N, C-alpha and C positions, 0 to 999 in steps of 0.2 A: 737637759732641761725637765723639770719635773711634769711627768705626762698629766698631771691635774692643776697645772699653773694657769693664770690667763693667758698666758702666752702661748698656748699649744692651740693647735689649728683645729677648725671644725671637723677636718678629717680625720685628725687623730681620735677625737672625742667618739665620732660615729664608729669608728674601728672598733675602739676600747667598748662601746656598748654593745655591739654586733658581735663580740668574743665572749660575751657572758654567757653561761650555760644554764642559769636559774634566774627566776625573777629577783630572788634575794641579792644575787651579784649586781644585776642590774642597777637595783635600786642603791646599794654600795656606791657604784659608779657615778651615779646621778647626785648623790648626795655631796661626795666629793667634789665634783664639777660646780655643782651650785655653791659649795663652801667658797672656792677659789674665786667665782664669780663675783660672791658678796665681798670678798676680802680686795679684788678689784675695785669693785664699787666703793667702798669706803676710803680706799686710796687716792679715787678720782682720776684713775689711770685713763688718761685719754687716748692713747696710744692703741689700747687694746679694747677701747670700748664698741666698737663695730662688730670686732670677733666674738666679744662676750654675748652680745645682743644675739647674733647669729646662733651662738649655741642655746641660747634662751629660746628662741623661735624652734630650734628641733627639741629639746626637752618639753617645750610646750606642747609639739605634736605627738610626743609619747604620753601625754596626760599628767605630767607632774606640775605643781603649781610653780608659776613664775611671777608673780604678782611684785615680788622685789627689784624686778627689773624695768618695771613701767616707766619710770622716771627718767633712764638712759634712754628712752625714745623719746622723749622731749627734748633731750640732750643732744642728741644726733640730730632731731628735726631742725633744731636752732643752730646747728652748724651751717658753716658758710660753703660747704664745697657739696657737690652732687653725690659723690659716693657715699657721704657719711647722710645726707638727707633720704638717698634711696633706701640705706638699710633702716633708718629710723621711720620713716613711712611705711615699709614693709612691717617691721615690728609693731607698729602702732595699729596696723588692719590686723595683724596676727594674736597681740597679747591683750589688746583693749576692744571695748565694743561700746556702743552708744550710750549704756548705762553707767559707765564708770566717772566718779566725779573728776577724776584728773583729766578726761578730756576736755574739760573747761578751760584749762591751761594752754591747750593747743590753738585754740581759735586764734589769738593773734599770730602766730606763727603761720598759720594756714592762709591769712589775710594777708602778709607779706609775701608769702611764695605765690598766691594766685596773682600778684600785682608785680611779680618779679620779670626781671628781663629776658631771663632763661627761660625760653618756651618748654624745655624739658622738666625744668624745676615746677614750672606751672601743670605740666602734665601730672607730676607726682603728686602735687596738692589736689588736682581735681579727681585723682584716683582715690586718694585718700578720703575725701569727703564723699565721694560716691557709694563709699562702703561703710561709713561709720558714721556719717552725718546725722544729728540729732535734731530736734524741732528748734531748739535755742540757736545752735550753729547754723540751721536754714536759714532764721531770720536775719542772722548777722551778716552772712555771706552770700546771700540771695542777690545783691547787687553787681558784684563781683562775677559770679558765674552766669548772671545775664549778660554783661557785658563782653563775657568771652565767647559767647555764641556768635558773636561779629568778628573773631578773631581771625587774622589773616591765615593763618595753617590749620589745614583741614583735620589734623589730628587734635588738636586744641578744640575745634569745634566739636568734634564729634564726643570727646569727653567732658565737654560742657552739657552737651545736650543729656548725655547719661546721667550727670550729676544732677541735671535739673529733673530728671525723673524722680530721683530719689528725694529732692526738696518738695516737691508738689505733694508727693506722697505723705509726705511727714507733716506738711502745712498746707492744706488746700487751700487755704484764702490767699497763698501766694500764686495761684495758677493765672490770674489775670495778667501779672507781670509778665508771664513768658509767653502769651497768646501770639503776639505779632512776630517776637523773635522764632518760633515755633512754625509759624507759615513762610516765613523766609527761608527756612532749612528746606521746605518742600520743593525749592527751586533748584538746589544743588546739584551739580554733575557729579561730584563724586560720591558713589554708592554708598561709604562708609558713613559719610555725613547725611545722606540722604535717609539711610534706614534708620538711624538714630533718630533724625527729625521725626520720621512717619510713627515710630514707637513714642516720642514726646506728644506728638499730637494725638494718638490714640489715648494715652493716659490723662491728657488734658480733659477730652472729652469725656473720661469718666468720672472726674473729679468737678469739673464744672459744665453747667448746661449753657452759660454765655459761651463758652469756646465751641462747644458743640454746636451751637446756633451759627457761629462765625465761620467754622470750618465748611457748615454744610453750603452756605453762601457763597463762600471766596473761594475754597480750594477744591471743590468736588471736581468742576472740570479739569484743574491742573492735575489732580491725582489721576483721573482717567486718562489725561494724556499721557503722563508719565508712565503708565501702566502700558499703554498701547505702544509707546517708544521700546519699551522693556521687551514685549511678546514680538516686536517686528523687527528689534535690532539683530544685526549681521552677528556672526560669529566672533566673540570677543576672549581670547584666552583669558584674560586678567580675571573675568568673572563667570567664566563657562565651567558649569558642573553637569557630566552627563549629558553634554549637548544642549543644555538650557542656560539661557543668561539669568546667572544671580536668581537661582529659585528661591534666596531668603528674602530678597527685595520684593520677589514676587508676592510672597506669602504674608509679608508686612504690609503692602499695600492692600493687599484684598481685606484683611482684618479692620484696617481703618476704613475702607469702604464699605463693610458689612455695618461697623457702629455708624457712620453717616447715613446709610440707606434704610436702617431700622426705624420703624416708625414713619418715615418720609417718602410720601410718594414720588415728590418733584425729584429728589436726589436719586430715589431708585431708577428713576425713568431715565435720567442722565447716565446711569451705568450699565443699564441691560445691554448694551452692544458689546460693549467690551468683556463684559462677563461671558456673553456668549461666544465670542472668541477665544476667550481662554479656554472655554470648556470643550472647545473643537479641534484647536490648534496644538493643544499640548499634547505631548506623546506620554501613553501610560505604559511604556515598557520597561522605564526607569523609576527608581524610587524616588528622584526628585520631582519627577512627572507627577508621578500619584499623589505627592504631599501638595503640590499647587492644585491638582485637580480636587482633592477633598476639600483645601481651603476654599476653592472656588464654589463647590456644593453648599456649604456650610454658608456661604455669603448669599447665595441665591436663596438657600432656605430662610435665611433671616429679614431679607430686605421684602420691599412690599411689591410683589409682583402679579402679573394675571395670570399665570398658572403655566405660560409655555416655557420659559426657562425651567420651572419646576420638573415639567415632565423630562427636559434634558438632563438635570441634576440626577434625577431618580434613576434614569438609564445608566448612566455614570456609575453610580452605585451598584447598580445591577452587573455591571463589567468587574467591578472590583470584587464582587461573590465569587467571581471565576477565577480570581488570582491564586495563585498556589501561595501566596505569603499570608499566613495565618493572621498577621498583624493588620493586613489591608483588610482581609474579611472582616475581623471582628470590628474595626471602625465603621466598614460600611454598614454592618448589623445594627450598630449603634445610631448609625443617623438615619437608617431606614426607619427605626422606631421613632424616631422624630419627624419624620416624614409623613408616617401614618396620619397625623394628627391633621396635616395639610392637604394631601392629595393620596388619600387611601387608595384610589382607584388605580393610579398610575403603579403605585407599590404593588399591587395586586397582580400586575402583570408579569412580576417575577417570584411568582409564589411557588413555582417549581424548583427554582433554584434554592431558595429559602428553605425549602422541605429537604432537598439533598444537604442543605448545611446542619439540618437536625441530626442528619446520620453521619456527621463528619467524625473522625476520630479524636480531635481536639475536644477536650471537655468544656473549655470555656466557648467555642464556637457552638457547640450543641446547645448550651444553655442559652445562650443569646439568641439563636435561632429559634429556639422553641419560645422563648418570650415574643418574639416579633412575631412569628406563625399564630401565637395566641391573640395579637391584637387583629390579625387579619381574618380570623373565622366570622363569617356571616351566616344568614339562613340559606343563603344559595350554595356554599361550598362546604357547610360543616359536615355532610355526610361523607364526602369524598376525601376530606382531610382527616377526619377521624378514622375513617378506613385504612389511610396510610399509615397514619401514626400507631394504630392498634398493631399492624402487620411489623411495624418497626420495633414495637414494645417486644414482640417474641424474642428478637435478636439483641435489643440493646444490651447495654453493660448494666451491671448490676447497680453502680453508684449511680447511674443515670436514672434508673427505672422510678426512683421516688418523684423526682421533679415531672417526669413524662406522665406518668400516672397521674398524678395530683392535676396537669392541666388539661389532661383527657377528661377525667371525671367532673371537672368545671366546665368544660364546654358542652360534655354532655347533658349536663344539668340545664346549662344555660340556654341552648338552642334546641332541645327535644321538644317537638311538637306533638308526638305520638307517644304513647307510654309502652308500645311494644318495641318501638326503636330505642327508646331509653333504655328498656330491661335489656334487651339482646346487646348493647353496646356494653353496659355495666357487668354483665355475666362474662362478656369476652375478656374486660380488664381482669374482672375477679380472678378469671382461670389463668391470665398469664402472668399478673403481678399483684395477686390478691393480698399477699404480705407487706405490699407497700401502700395499701388503700387505707385511708384515715377511717378512724370509727364514725366520725359524722357522715361520710360517705356511704358506707353501707346502713347506717340508721337510716338515711334517706331512701335509699334503695328499698327497704323493708316497708317505709311509710308509702311510698308510691305503688308497690305490690299489694298492700292492702287496700288500696283505694282503686286498684282494677280488678274489680270483681270478676268482669268478664274473662280477664286473662289469667286467672289463679292456677286453673288447671294446665294452661301452655307454660306458666312459669315454673311451675314444681317440676314438670317433666324436663324443661331446660337445664335446672339445677341438678336434677336427679342425673342427667347425662354429665353436665361437667362436673360433678361431685365424683362420679366414679373415674375419671382422668385426670383431676387435678386435687388429690385429697392433701397435697402438701400446701396449698394455699389456705392459710387461716382464716380468712374473712370469708372465702368462699364456702368453708365448712361451716362456717356460722349462720350465713345467709341460708343454706340448702338445709340445714338442721332445724331452723325455725321454720322455714316454710314447710319441711316434712310435718314437723309437729302440727301445725296449723292445717294444713292441706293434705294430709297423707291419704285420705280416702278419696280424693280427687285425682291423686296419682295412680292409686289402686285400680280405680274404677273408669280412667281415661275420660274425666269429664272436661268438657270445652275443647274437643279436639278442633285445631284449626286446618285449614288445607294446606297450609306450608309446612306442617309437622309430619316427620314420619313416624310410623305407628311405633308404640313400645309397650312390652308386655312388663308389669312388675307385680308381683306379688305382695301381700301384708308381710311375709318374711323378710322380702328383699327390703321394703322400707325399714323395718326393725333393724335388718343386718346395717344399713347405712347409719343410722343413729349408734349403732354400738360399735361400729368402725370408728366413728368420730369419738365417742368416749374413750375407746381404749387406746388411740394413737398416744403414741410417747410424746409426741411434739405438740398435742392440743394443751392449750393454757388454761387458767380457770375458767375463764369466760365461757369458752366453747364448751368444757365438759360440763359446766352449770346449765347451759342452753340445751345440751344434749340430755341432761337429766329430765329436764321441764318437757323437751319433746317426747320423751318416753312415756312419761306420764301422762299425756294428752292422748298418745298412741293407745294407750292401754283402754281408754275408753273408744277411741275410733276402729280398734281393732279387738275386741273382747275375746275371740279365740287366742289370741297371744298374750292376754295379759299376766299370766303365770312366768311365760319366758321374760316379760318386761320386768315383772317384778323381781326375777332372779338377777337381772342386770343391775337393776335399782339397788338390790341389797349387797351387790359387790362392793359396793362405797360405803358402807356402814363403817366400816374400821379406815377409811382413807385418812390420810395424815393431815389433809387438808381440811380445815375446820367446816368451811363451807359447802363443800361437798357431803362431808360426812352428814352435816346437818339436812341439808336435802335429801340426803338417801333415806336418813331415820324418818322425818316427815312425810315424805311421800311414799314410804312403804306403811306408815301407820295409816296414810288416808285408804291406800288399797287394801288394807286389812281390815280396819275398824270402821271404816267410815264410805263404804262404796256407795250407799244412797246420795252421797255429795259429790262424788268423783264426776258425774257428767255436768253438774252444774259448773264445778272447779274449774276443769279444763274446757269449756266453750272456747269456740274461736273468738280472737281478739275482736274487739270493735273498731270500725274503720278510723284510722289514725289521720287526724286532721292535718293536712298538707300545708294550710296557711300557717297555723300555728307553730308547727314543725321549723317552718323556714323561718317566721319571726324568731323564734329562739335562736336559730344558728346565727341570724344577723344582729342577735342583740337588740332587737327592736321591740320586744314584746314581754311581758314579765311570764314568769315560769307557771304563774297559775292559769289554768285553762279558762279562756274566754268564752262567755255564754250570751254576750250581747248581741243582738240583733242587728241587722243593718243590709245595705245592698248587696246582690251577688258579687264576689269578688273572682279575679283571674287567679289560679293557683299555679302551681309548677307545671311544666310539662302541658300547656296548653289546654288544660281541664278547668273549666269553670264550674264552681260549687255554689249553688244557692246558699244565702244565708240560713242560719239556723233559727227557728221560730224561738220565741222567749217560753221561757219555762214557767209555768205557773207556780207561785208561791203557796204552796199548800199550808205551811205553818203560818203564812201570813207576820214574817219576821218583822216588817216595818209597820205593823199595825197591833193596837191593844185589843182588837176584837179577837173573840174564838173564832178560828178556822172552821170551816165545813169540813167533813171526811173526803179524802181523797179518793179517787176510782180506783187507786191501785197503789199496793206498797211499791211497786217500783217507781212510781213516780214521786211518792214521797222520800223516798232515797234519793232521787234525782236532785231535788230541793235541797237535802242535806249536804250532798257533796259538791253540789254547783257545778255539776257537769250535765250535758245533753246524751243521753245514752238512746233516746229514740227516736225515730225522724219526725213524728209530729207531737206534739203535747196532748196529753189525754185529757179529755173534760171531766169535770168535776162532778160527782153524782154518788150515787150509792155504792157500799164498798162491794168490790168484786173479787172473785177468788183470786190470788196471785199466781203467777207463773214461777215456779222456782227454777226453771231452767234459764232464766232471764235476771235473776236476784242480783243486784250490785254486790251484796254482801257475800255472796258465794263465787262470784267472779275473782276470786283470790288471785290466781296465775296470770290474770290478762292485765291487771292495774297497779301492780307494783313487784317490788323485790323483797327479800327478806332483810328484816334490819337484826341489828345483834339483839341476843336475849337478854332480859332486864334482871334484876337482882332479885332472885328467890323465887325464878319462874321455872317450872319444868313441864315439858310435854304431857306428862302423865296426869298433871294437875288440870291440863285445858281439854286433853283430848278424852282420856278414860280413867278412872281409878285402879283398873286391873291391868292397864298396860305398864310392863316393866321397861321398855325401853324411856329412856329420859332423854329430851333434847329439846331444844327450844323451839318455838312455832313461830311461823311467819307473821310479821306485823306488816300490813300494808300501807303505803303512803295514801290510797286512794281513799281509805277510811279515816283520814286526818280529823275531819269534822264530826264524827260520831264519836259520842262517849263508849268509855270501854269498861271490861270487867277486870278486877282484880283476881289473879289465879292463885294465888299463895293462900290458902286455908289457914294456914298457922299464924300469918301475920297479914291480914288484909288492909289493915292501915299503911303499912310500910311499902307494901308490894307496887311495882310500877302500872299504870292500868293498861288494859289490854282487852279488846273486844271478844268475848268467847263466842266464837262461831260455830264451835262442834258440841261441846259440852262442860259442865260446870255444876259444882255442888259445894255445902260447906256449911257450917252453923252460921246465925245472924245473930245481931247484937239485939239486946233486950228493947221493949218500947219504953221510950221517956217522953216527958211533958215539959212546957214551958209556962212557967207561971199559974200552973194548974189548968191551962187551957185545955179542953180535949176537942178532938176533931173526928166529925163523924165518919164510919167506914163507908168506902164505895165499892160498888160491884163493877170492877172493870171490865170484865168479860163475861158473858154466860151464854151458852149454848144448851144443846139437849144432852152434851157430853162433857163438859167442863164449865166449872165456875173458877173465877179468879176474883179475888177480894184483897183489897188494900186497904191498911190501917196507917193511920198516919201520926208522927209525932214530931217534935221539934226538939234540936239540941240547944241546952241552956246557952243564952249569949249570943246564938246566930240565927236570927229569925230568916235569913236568907235560905238556909239549909234545912230541907224535908228529908225526914227517915219515912220509909215506906217499909212495911212488911207485906208481902205478896203471899196469899194461901192458895193454893191451886187443890181443887177437889174434883175428884173423879166422879161424875153423874152416871157413868155407863156400868155395865156390869162385866166389862173387859178392862183387864190390867194394863197400864200404860207403861212401856220400856223405852229406854233413851230418851227421857223427858228432858227437854230443854226450853229454857225460857230466854228469849232476847229483847232488847229494846234499843230504842233510838230516839233522841231529843235533838233540839234545834240548836244553834250555836249559843244563844244564851243562856242555856242550861249546861250543867256539868252534871254527868251522871255516872256514880260509880255503884258496881252491882258486886254483892257477894256472892260465893258458890252458893247452890242450893242444898237443900238439906239431903235429898236424894234425887237419883235418877229414875225410880219405879214409884208410880203413883197408883196406890191400890183401888180395887173397884169398889162400885157402890157406896162411896164415900166413907169406906172404911180405914181412915186415915187421909194423909194430906201431904203437900211438900210445902216448905216456905222457903222465901229467898227475901233477903234484905236489900235495898235498893237507898241509896242517899243520892238526892238532888240538890244540888245548888244553883239557885236562880239568881243571875247579876243584875237581872231587872226586876227584883221583887218589889212587888206593889205596883208595877206597871204592867207587867205582861204575868198572865197566870200559865200553870205549868200545861205542858201539851207533850203527849207523847205516843210512840208507836210501840205496839209490841208483836212479838211473833212466838208462836209456840208450837214446836214440833215434838212429836212423838212417835212410837211405833206400836200398834195394835195388830193381833192376828196375822204379823207378818207383814203389815200394810204401814207404809210411811203416810202419816197425817201431817198437814201444816195448816196452822190458823193464824190469821192476822186481825189486829183492830188499831185503829187510832183511837186514843182517849183524850177527849176534850173537856170532859165535865168535871174536872178537878175542884174541889173547894177555892174559891176566889181568895180567901185568905191566907193560901199556901205562899 
């Protein structure tokens, strides 16, 4: 016989396919076999039709297309004999699904078989209908299935109940037709029929509220009685599993009771006794018993209960946590997480066991136990649990440290009532797992440290000790470097020593050594090294005797391949060499960072701009209440057309320009007072911003000094975004990007021009016994809102002024562009002058007058002089 003829056995085809050594050989065998089957189908060979369909089912399971044999299924189903129908229905369930249009042709055959006198053929039809029933078939055949729910044979009733579940899922509107039949199945003694009836009732309750109310009123008592009979039934070998009578029926009954009792106090009250009986009598030493107990616990948690049963259920879950089976422990942890919302106090009793699960060897158990423990932490147990978690952090696996660290940091931040405890715990975490701490966490720590002024000394000493022993933890190094830069003098002088501290002796050399170690570590990343460079710059002012050594460390990075570090090194070295007069102001301590603003940004509830609105005192993180900031006087009166009065100090004026509050109380307006350069916002460069990329055509030599050889971009700080700026490119001032010249600037100015022949009177902008500043005005043709100002500076004293620097600031409705000055040396006794050109654009021309605050700095007789004035008397028609 041809091995690939339709007459070959299924066994022979399987043997031939398994003998193939390659996929190509297998495909060849399948192709030949499919060709033989097609030929047999075309010949309408009835003798081997069932054998061909069996082969097609095997080929289908191998993943090859068999759509050409679908009609053979229908032909076999239409046959009269049971063997042909059996293979036909089997092929129907395997080769077709409910989306096939061919399925419409089988509806009539199914209806005939459902009414067949042979109960086995009826069973075949029910099995097929329960597997591939579509909505159309459900509507057509529902009456037959409903009738079969009352059939004499229990196997038929069981299959009819399962088929009914499929029908009501496909067509929920038919649910009401099955309510009475399903209720009658709950009285069955045959466990097979009873379990399918219970499942049918559960599905009816899900799709029909009418069915749910009917079963609550009519069937709850019967279900409770049935469950009690099963619990108290004697040994029955037919249904016994591990000494428990039919645990599957137990679980189905409990699930249906859960549905009926959820949200209904009366139904819940009727089932409390049996639930307590199941919870206490079921043995937990077998897996079947544990499954029943778990379902019982879930039912207790879902129904309306006064709390007594819930405590019993939570105690059962506590026992599950001591089980050696990880699956049981995992489901117990999941259920306890749900129970915390219902009775957290009862779950708290098992806190020690849950804590042991955090230290389990199974990763899924550890993670779930940690999530549960996180929910159990409160003000009363936070210190104990944090201590335990940090101790475990020391020995935990590397892959678990990330989750554990995140949870510890979140709990410490959430429940800390004292700043010192918060700082201590965070330092422990940074010391043990600093590499796993996220950026926002150590940022928040720095904010808290800056606000804890009475703990600055304690914190810097604790950080220094931790740094010496844990230099491999990156975030610890960052926080330590930042604090050494800010509070290094406190570390050396032992400021703010607490009673709980051990004495420590740290020299200025030790502090510099620590920062040098951080910057030279091969594992330090760009952020750490950049922070270390800033810390060194600040220490050069804190420790003047070590400024040369610090300068040498900074200079070592001038050739760094990383542009960011190279840029910082060149700029900081330039400050140390050429501008020592500004260094102390540049590296002042950071102002206190607002905790509420930082927390709001982390939560996404506040805009990034710094809020200055006044209000009631608010509670800040870590239990510290901070009073609301007083409103800032509007020194430039940006919302009014009136000319403002002079402010009391330059610092207050700049506060209004920047929109930030840098002083504890607003200064009253009055006569001009000499400003304090040490607190000037313009000079606090390293405290309010980070360096931005250099702009086209800009070099450090243009900004800092014409004699400087090192050319590198200087920093532009975002805190000065609202100030007007200076273009530093003397060769192309119109195209260069604006930048505030904070240190130096010079260059030629444009020629004076007029508009429509109109001339403007000159203005003595500033005059003292030693200096006169004259402003000459002109307009650009066709641009009335733009004013060109030529400033002329004349020395009235007998001393030459060196390092002459002119700066200006304007409110937000004005835009200011300054060209470099013609020189930085002002001759004595009026023998020559310096000129500098300004261009002011007034966005509210005709509504508001020009207003400007100027600052002039120079050196005479080796003394630094700084003069300021606010100019309000500009001509009105500008």
